[in-house]
C-alpha positions as CSV (number, residue, x, y, z in Angstrom):
1,M,55.3,70.5,0.1
2,A,56.0,74.1,-1.0
3,D,54.2,77.0,0.7
4,H,52.8,79.1,-2.1
5,G,50.7,81.5,0.1
6,K,47.0,82.2,0.0
7,A,46.9,84.9,-2.6
8,K,46.2,82.5,-5.5
9,R,49.5,80.9,-4.6
10,G,51.1,82.3,-7.7
11,I,48.5,80.7,-10.0
12,P,47.4,82.9,-13.0
13,P,43.6,82.9,-13.7
14,K,42.6,80.0,-15.8
15,S,40.9,82.4,-18.2
16,D,44.5,83.1,-19.3
17,F,45.1,79.5,-20.2
18,N,48.5,80.0,-21.9
19,A,49.8,81.4,-18.6
20,W,47.8,79.2,-16.2
21,Y,48.8,75.8,-17.7
22,P,52.6,76.0,-17.5
23,A,52.3,77.6,-14.0
24,I,50.0,75.0,-12.5
25,V,52.0,71.9,-13.6
26,E,55.0,73.3,-11.6
27,I,53.1,74.8,-8.7
28,A,51.2,71.5,-8.2
29,E,54.6,69.7,-8.3
30,L,53.8,67.5,-11.3
31,V,57.1,68.2,-13.1
32,D,60.2,70.4,-12.9
33,K,61.0,72.1,-16.2
34,R,64.5,73.3,-15.1
35,Y,66.4,70.3,-16.5
36,P,69.0,71.5,-19.0
37,I,67.5,69.9,-22.1
38,K,64.5,71.6,-23.6
39,G,61.4,69.4,-23.7
40,M,62.7,66.9,-21.3
41,D,61.0,67.7,-18.0
42,V,61.7,65.9,-14.7
43,W,58.7,64.0,-13.3
44,R,58.2,64.9,-9.7
45,P,56.8,62.2,-7.4
46,Y,53.2,63.5,-7.5
47,G,53.1,63.9,-11.2
48,W,54.7,60.5,-11.8
49,K,52.2,58.9,-9.5
50,A,49.3,60.5,-11.4
51,M,50.8,59.1,-14.7
52,R,51.1,55.7,-13.1
53,C,47.5,55.8,-12.1
54,I,46.6,56.4,-15.8
55,D,48.9,53.6,-16.8
56,A,47.2,51.3,-14.3
57,L,43.8,51.9,-16.0
58,T,45.5,51.1,-19.3
59,H,47.1,47.9,-18.0
60,S,43.7,46.9,-16.7
61,E,42.1,47.4,-20.1
62,M,44.9,45.4,-21.8
63,E,44.4,42.5,-19.4
64,R,40.7,42.6,-19.9
65,T,41.1,42.4,-23.7
66,N,43.9,39.7,-23.7
67,H,46.8,41.9,-24.8
68,E,50.2,40.7,-23.5
69,E,52.9,43.1,-22.3
70,V,56.3,43.2,-24.0
71,R,59.4,45.3,-23.6
72,F,61.5,46.2,-26.6
73,P,65.0,47.8,-26.7
74,L,65.3,51.6,-26.8
75,L,67.9,51.5,-29.6
76,I,67.0,50.6,-33.2
77,P,69.6,50.2,-36.0
78,E,69.6,52.7,-38.9
79,D,68.8,50.1,-41.6
80,L,65.4,49.5,-40.0
81,L,64.6,53.1,-40.2
82,E,65.5,53.2,-43.8
83,K,63.3,50.2,-44.4
84,E,60.4,52.0,-42.7
85,N,61.1,55.2,-44.7
86,R,61.0,53.4,-48.0
87,L,57.7,51.8,-47.1
88,V,56.1,55.1,-45.9
89,S,57.4,56.9,-49.0
90,L,56.0,54.2,-51.2
91,L,52.6,54.3,-49.5
92,K,52.5,58.0,-49.5
93,R,53.2,58.2,-53.2
94,A,50.6,55.5,-54.0
95,R,48.0,57.5,-52.1
96,E,48.9,60.7,-53.9
97,E,48.7,59.0,-57.3
98,G,45.6,57.0,-56.5
99,V,47.2,53.6,-57.3
100,D,47.8,50.4,-55.5
101,P,51.2,50.4,-53.8
102,S,52.2,47.1,-55.5
103,E,52.2,49.0,-58.9
104,L,55.1,51.3,-57.8
105,R,58.8,50.7,-57.4
106,V,60.4,51.3,-54.0
107,E,62.5,54.4,-54.3
108,E,64.9,56.0,-51.9
109,E,63.2,59.1,-50.4
110,E,63.5,60.7,-47.1
111,A,60.3,60.2,-45.2
112,G,59.0,58.9,-41.9
113,F,60.8,59.9,-38.7
114,K,64.3,60.4,-40.1
115,K,64.4,64.2,-39.3
116,E,62.9,63.7,-35.9
117,V,65.1,61.0,-34.3
118,Y,68.0,61.2,-31.9
119,W,71.1,59.4,-33.2
120,V,73.7,57.3,-31.4
121,K,76.8,57.1,-33.6
122,H,79.5,56.4,-31.0
123,A,80.1,53.9,-28.3
124,G,82.8,55.2,-26.0
125,E,85.6,56.3,-28.4
126,N,84.5,54.0,-31.2
127,D,82.4,54.8,-34.2
128,L,79.5,52.4,-34.6
129,D,79.5,50.4,-37.8
130,V,75.7,50.8,-37.9
131,P,74.4,54.0,-36.3
132,M,71.4,53.6,-34.0
133,F,68.6,55.9,-33.0
134,L,66.3,56.3,-30.0
135,R,62.9,54.9,-30.8
136,P,60.3,57.5,-32.0
137,T,57.8,54.6,-32.0
138,S,58.2,50.8,-32.3
139,E,56.9,49.5,-35.6
140,T,60.3,48.8,-37.0
141,A,61.6,47.2,-33.8
142,M,58.5,45.0,-33.2
143,Y,57.9,44.0,-36.8
144,T,61.5,42.7,-37.1
145,M,60.6,40.2,-34.4
146,F,57.0,39.4,-35.4
147,P,58.0,37.0,-38.2
148,L,59.9,34.9,-35.6
149,W,56.9,34.7,-33.4
150,I,54.1,34.0,-36.0
151,R,54.2,30.8,-38.0
152,S,50.7,29.5,-38.1
153,H,47.1,30.7,-37.9
154,V,47.0,29.3,-34.4
155,D,49.5,32.1,-33.4
156,L,46.9,34.7,-34.3
157,P,45.8,37.1,-33.3
158,L,49.0,38.4,-31.7
159,K,48.1,41.2,-29.3
160,T,51.0,43.0,-27.7
161,Y,51.6,46.3,-25.9
162,Q,54.3,48.2,-24.0
163,I,54.5,51.4,-22.0
164,V,57.9,53.0,-22.7
165,N,59.7,56.3,-23.3
166,T,59.9,57.4,-27.0
167,F,62.0,60.3,-28.3
168,R,61.4,62.9,-31.0
169,Y,63.4,66.0,-31.8
170,E,60.5,68.4,-31.3
171,T,61.4,71.8,-32.8
172,K,58.2,73.7,-31.9
173,Q,57.6,75.4,-28.6
174,T,57.6,72.7,-25.9
175,R,54.8,72.4,-23.3
176,S,54.8,70.0,-20.4
177,F,52.9,66.7,-21.3
178,I,51.5,68.3,-24.5
179,R,54.6,68.8,-26.7
180,V,57.8,67.2,-25.3
181,R,60.9,65.5,-26.7
182,E,60.9,62.6,-24.3
183,I,57.5,61.1,-24.3
184,H,55.9,58.6,-21.9
185,F,54.1,56.4,-24.4
186,F,51.7,53.5,-24.6
187,E,51.6,51.5,-27.8
188,A,49.6,48.4,-28.7
189,H,50.6,46.4,-31.8
190,T,48.5,43.5,-33.1
191,A,48.6,41.1,-36.0
192,H,45.6,39.3,-37.4
193,A,44.7,36.7,-40.0
194,D,42.7,39.1,-42.3
195,E,41.3,42.6,-42.7
196,E,38.0,41.7,-41.0
197,C,39.7,40.5,-37.9
198,A,42.0,43.6,-37.8
199,S,38.9,45.8,-38.2
200,R,37.3,44.1,-35.2
201,Q,40.5,45.0,-33.2
202,I,40.0,48.7,-34.1
203,D,36.4,48.4,-32.8
204,E,37.8,47.0,-29.5
205,D,40.4,49.8,-29.3
206,L,37.6,52.4,-29.6
207,E,35.7,50.7,-26.8
208,I,38.8,50.8,-24.7
209,V,39.2,54.5,-25.5
210,R,35.6,55.3,-24.5
211,R,36.1,53.5,-21.2
212,L,39.3,55.3,-20.4
213,M,38.0,58.7,-21.4
214,E,34.9,58.2,-19.2
215,S,37.2,57.3,-16.3
216,M,39.1,60.5,-16.8
217,C,35.9,62.5,-17.5
218,L,37.4,64.0,-20.7
219,P,35.3,65.5,-23.4
220,V,36.5,64.0,-26.7
221,I,35.8,64.0,-30.4
222,I,36.6,60.7,-32.2
223,S,37.2,61.1,-35.9
224,K,38.5,59.2,-38.9
225,R,41.2,61.5,-40.1
226,P,41.0,62.8,-43.7
227,V,43.3,61.1,-46.1
228,W,45.9,63.9,-46.1
229,D,46.2,63.7,-42.4
230,T,46.4,59.9,-42.1
231,F,49.8,58.4,-41.3
232,P,51.1,57.4,-44.7
233,G,51.8,53.9,-43.4
234,A,48.2,53.3,-42.5
235,W,45.1,52.4,-44.5
236,Y,43.2,54.8,-42.2
237,T,43.7,56.5,-38.9
238,I,41.2,57.2,-36.1
239,A,42.2,60.0,-33.8
240,I,40.9,60.9,-30.3
241,D,40.9,64.6,-29.6
242,V,40.2,66.2,-26.2
243,I,38.4,69.5,-26.2
244,M,40.6,71.8,-24.1
245,P,39.3,74.7,-22.1
246,N,40.4,77.3,-24.7
247,G,38.5,75.5,-27.4
248,R,41.5,73.9,-29.0
249,T,41.7,70.2,-29.6
250,L,44.5,68.0,-28.3
251,Q,45.1,64.6,-29.9
252,V,45.7,62.2,-27.0
253,A,45.4,58.9,-28.8
254,S,45.1,57.3,-32.2
255,C,44.3,53.9,-33.9
256,H,45.8,52.9,-37.2
257,H,44.6,50.1,-39.5
258,Y,47.6,49.0,-41.6
259,K,45.9,46.2,-43.6
260,D,48.8,44.0,-44.8
261,Q,51.1,46.8,-46.0
262,W,53.7,46.6,-43.1
263,A,53.4,42.8,-43.2
264,K,54.6,42.7,-46.8
265,A,57.5,45.0,-46.0
266,F,58.6,43.0,-43.0
267,D,57.6,39.6,-44.3
268,I,55.1,38.9,-41.5
269,T,53.3,35.8,-42.8
270,Y,51.5,32.7,-41.4
271,Q,50.2,29.4,-42.8
272,D,46.4,29.3,-42.9
273,D,44.4,26.1,-42.1
274,T,44.9,24.9,-45.7
275,G,48.7,25.3,-45.5
276,E,48.7,28.4,-47.7
277,T,51.1,31.3,-46.8
278,Q,49.2,34.5,-46.1
279,Y,50.2,38.0,-45.0
280,C,49.0,39.2,-41.6
281,H,46.9,42.3,-41.2
282,Q,48.0,44.7,-38.5
283,T,46.8,47.5,-36.2
284,T,48.3,49.9,-33.7
285,Y,46.8,51.9,-30.9
286,G,48.8,54.6,-29.2
287,M,48.4,57.1,-26.3
288,S,50.8,59.3,-24.5
289,E,51.3,61.6,-21.4
290,R,49.2,64.1,-23.3
291,L,46.4,62.3,-21.4
292,L,47.7,63.9,-18.1
293,G,48.0,67.2,-19.8
294,A,44.4,67.0,-20.9
295,V,43.3,66.1,-17.3
296,V,45.2,69.1,-15.9
297,G,43.9,71.5,-18.5
298,M,40.3,70.3,-18.6
299,H,39.5,69.9,-14.9
300,G,41.7,72.5,-13.1
301,D,40.5,75.8,-11.9
302,D,41.8,79.1,-10.5
303,N,42.7,77.4,-7.3
304,G,44.6,74.4,-8.7
305,L,44.1,70.9,-10.1
306,I,41.1,68.7,-9.8
307,F,41.8,65.0,-10.3
308,P,39.1,62.6,-11.3
309,P,38.9,60.0,-8.5
310,D,39.9,57.1,-10.8
311,I,43.4,58.6,-11.5
312,A,44.0,60.8,-8.5
313,P,47.4,60.1,-6.9
314,I,45.7,60.7,-3.6
315,Q,42.0,60.1,-3.6
316,I,41.3,61.1,0.1
317,V,43.4,63.4,2.3
318,M,42.5,63.0,6.0
319,M,43.1,65.9,8.4
320,P,43.0,65.6,12.2
321,V,41.5,68.8,13.6
322,A,42.2,70.1,17.2
323,S,43.8,66.8,18.1
324,H,45.5,68.5,21.1
325,K,42.1,68.8,22.6
326,S,41.2,65.2,22.5
327,D,43.3,62.0,22.6
328,A,40.5,60.2,20.6
329,V,41.1,62.2,17.3
330,I,44.3,60.6,16.0
331,P,43.2,57.0,16.7
332,A,39.9,57.8,14.9
333,V,41.8,59.2,11.9
334,N,44.2,56.3,11.7
335,A,41.4,53.7,12.0
336,A,39.4,55.4,9.2
337,A,42.4,55.6,7.0
338,E,43.2,52.0,7.5
339,E,39.7,51.0,6.7
340,L,39.8,53.0,3.5
341,R,43.2,51.6,2.5
342,K,41.8,48.1,3.0
343,S,39.0,49.0,0.6
344,G,41.6,50.0,-2.1
345,Y,41.6,53.7,-1.7
346,R,44.7,55.9,-2.0
347,V,44.8,57.8,1.3
348,K,47.1,60.4,2.8
349,I,47.0,61.6,6.5
350,D,48.1,65.2,6.8
351,N,49.3,65.6,10.4
352,R,51.7,68.5,9.6
353,D,52.0,71.2,12.2
354,L,50.4,73.9,10.1
355,R,47.2,76.0,10.2
356,P,44.2,74.1,8.8
357,G,43.8,76.8,6.1
358,Q,47.3,76.2,4.8
359,K,46.6,72.5,4.6
360,Y,43.4,73.2,2.7
361,W,45.1,75.4,0.1
362,D,47.9,72.9,-0.4
363,W,45.5,70.0,-1.2
364,E,43.3,72.2,-3.2
365,I,46.3,73.0,-5.5
366,K,47.1,69.3,-5.7
367,G,43.5,68.5,-6.8
368,V,42.8,65.8,-4.2
369,P,39.1,64.9,-4.8
370,L,38.0,64.4,-1.2
371,R,39.1,65.9,2.1
372,L,38.0,64.3,5.4
373,E,38.3,66.3,8.6
374,I,37.9,64.6,12.0
375,G,37.9,66.7,15.2
376,P,36.8,66.1,18.8
377,R,33.1,66.8,18.1
378,D,33.2,64.6,15.0
379,V,34.5,61.7,17.1
380,E,31.8,62.2,19.6
381,N,29.1,62.2,16.8
382,G,30.7,59.3,15.0
383,N,31.2,61.3,11.8
384,A,33.9,62.7,9.5
385,F,33.4,66.0,7.7
386,A,33.7,65.5,4.0
387,A,34.6,68.3,1.6
388,R,34.6,67.6,-2.1
389,R,37.1,69.4,-4.4
390,T,34.3,70.1,-6.9
391,G,32.2,71.8,-4.1
392,G,29.9,70.7,-1.4
393,K,30.5,69.6,2.3
394,E,28.6,67.2,4.5
395,P,29.2,64.8,7.5
396,I,29.6,61.1,6.7
397,P,29.4,58.2,9.3
398,L,32.7,56.7,10.5
399,D,31.1,53.3,11.0
400,D,30.4,53.1,7.2
401,I,33.3,55.1,6.0
402,A,34.3,53.0,2.9
403,N,30.8,53.0,1.5
404,S,30.3,56.7,2.3
405,V,33.5,57.7,0.6
406,R,32.6,55.6,-2.5
407,K,29.4,57.7,-2.8
408,Q,31.3,60.9,-2.3
409,L,33.8,60.0,-5.0
410,E,30.9,59.0,-7.3
411,I,29.4,62.5,-6.8
412,I,32.8,64.1,-7.8
413,H,33.1,61.9,-10.8
414,D,29.6,62.8,-11.9
415,D,30.2,66.5,-11.3
416,L,33.3,66.4,-13.6
417,Q,31.5,64.4,-16.2
418,S,28.7,66.9,-16.2
419,R,31.1,69.8,-16.5
420,S,32.7,68.0,-19.5
421,Q,29.4,67.6,-21.2
422,T,28.5,71.2,-20.6
423,H,31.9,72.2,-22.0
424,V,31.2,70.2,-25.2
425,S,27.8,71.9,-25.6
426,E,29.3,75.3,-25.1
427,C,32.3,74.8,-27.4
428,V,30.9,72.8,-30.3
429,K,28.5,74.8,-32.6
430,R,27.1,74.1,-36.0
431,L,28.5,76.0,-39.0
432,Q,25.9,76.3,-41.7
433,S,27.8,78.5,-44.2
434,L,31.2,80.2,-44.6
435,D,29.4,83.6,-44.1
436,Q,29.2,82.9,-40.4
437,D,31.7,84.6,-38.1
438,I,34.4,82.2,-36.8
439,V,34.6,82.8,-33.0
440,D,37.9,82.0,-31.3
441,G,37.6,79.2,-28.8
442,Q,34.9,77.3,-30.6
443,I,34.8,74.1,-32.5
444,Y,32.4,73.8,-35.5
445,E,30.4,70.9,-36.6
446,I,29.9,70.8,-40.4
447,A,28.4,68.8,-43.1
448,F,31.3,68.2,-45.5
449,D,31.8,65.8,-48.4
450,G,34.1,67.8,-50.6
451,S,37.4,67.1,-52.5
452,D,40.9,67.9,-51.3
453,A,40.5,71.3,-53.0
454,D,37.3,71.9,-51.1
455,A,39.0,71.0,-47.9
456,E,41.8,73.4,-48.6
457,K,39.3,76.2,-49.3
458,L,37.4,75.4,-46.1
459,E,40.6,75.4,-43.9
460,K,41.9,78.7,-45.5
461,S,38.6,80.5,-45.2
462,T,38.0,79.5,-41.6
463,G,41.6,79.3,-40.3
464,L,40.7,75.9,-38.7
465,A,41.8,72.4,-39.4
466,I,39.5,69.5,-40.4
467,L,39.5,66.7,-37.7
468,G,37.8,64.2,-40.0
469,D,34.6,62.1,-40.1
470,A,32.9,61.7,-36.8
471,M,32.1,58.2,-35.8
472,E,28.3,59.0,-35.9
473,P,27.1,60.6,-39.2
474,F,24.0,62.9,-39.4
475,D,20.7,61.1,-39.0
476,E,19.3,63.0,-42.1
477,D,20.7,64.3,-45.3
478,Q,22.6,67.6,-45.0
479,T,24.1,70.1,-47.5
480,C,27.9,70.1,-47.8
481,I,29.1,73.4,-46.7
482,I,31.4,73.8,-49.7
483,S,30.2,71.6,-52.6
484,G,26.5,71.9,-52.0
485,K,26.1,68.1,-52.4
486,T,23.8,66.1,-50.2
487,T,25.7,64.2,-47.5
488,R,25.3,62.7,-44.1
489,R,29.1,63.0,-43.3
490,R,29.5,64.8,-40.0
491,Q,32.8,66.5,-39.5
492,H,34.5,69.0,-37.2
493,I,36.9,71.8,-37.7
494,A,39.0,73.3,-34.9
495,R,42.3,74.8,-33.9
496,M,44.6,72.0,-32.9
497,Y,47.6,71.8,-30.6
């Protein structure tokens, strides 16, 4: 582990978030950004383990909800991208013209991901007959196979997911986890008998989202995106935005309801119980490594990271103290660590030959939730000395170590959850009229039920973007901030990453 010294260990103050964030992801050894391709960071062991802990929560939720894991190839042939682009172009034009997509002819038009993908056009010294691209997401790859897997209504619902790397040629300023070109990506793709069943899947996705965000103690706004910010291939999009420390929002996940639009393009059909052929209705649910970026940004402080216990790569670090003065210290530490590991905790024993202060600073930077110290006097008293990364110290009994640690980690989780709730109350304010001053670093709750023109006026006058309809409307009638109409539609405007 690198020795960064005591004087803030090279960490800028978190109040300067734009300097703090890129510094801390490297100082805490999550990634190394020196790889010679912009936006493709190297995951270091500690960062990769953190991401894998998040993935483990996701796998657990997928198992709980009867999704099955798949693994699709990285390369996709060009003709499938053209098929997607034609569909997306058609749906986008239908939305703009306010007509049903079936009323329009499919026309060739550049759309979708074509300008963002990485191309593979050669194999060795040979030109490929059909160019291929690295997946930006997997609709086209998966939906080519779904018709081979779905025949009858008994094959539905089909609920699949994968955790893979996706690739997009990001031209904006890159930022570790938040805006990268190689993305660690989770995607669930489902097929259903009808719109109602697909809508129930969206409800299940949102339940999964809430459980995951609670585990990571992240403050989120969940919104149904406005029409102009909905993926053109979707009927509607629900986005999950984390409120970052600087008051900007970071979209970490999204759910799309496709109805039967993709099924018609890819001929995904089934025979119902009467023998009639029907088109499937589909959904997707995606998340990315932005989740880790949100955890880093939300929970860290001037001294380093703070990991929520559920996703901490190391939940407990154990430190022998003055072991040279007593032969009983090391056995006591090893016994406690073994007991904790048997109980399912991720434990590290730090027996490096360094001053205790240096060890404290190292694990503080790493954001380990709980530090346990055991010295000669602790052994005599039958205790370990527990220090929480969120603050607070107390002795805990060695003969009930697993239960005592569980309580300590619950306190840490509750502390982080409380801080998140406080952050929401401090960041989110009501905007009653456009005459109010817009304060940098704040998100505004508004009553809005206007047209596209009203939305454009709102965004231009505030300099903020509309997130969309909140999942819970106002309890009582409100006055739309632009049109003056009565509405209960609750929306938010914010600066977005």
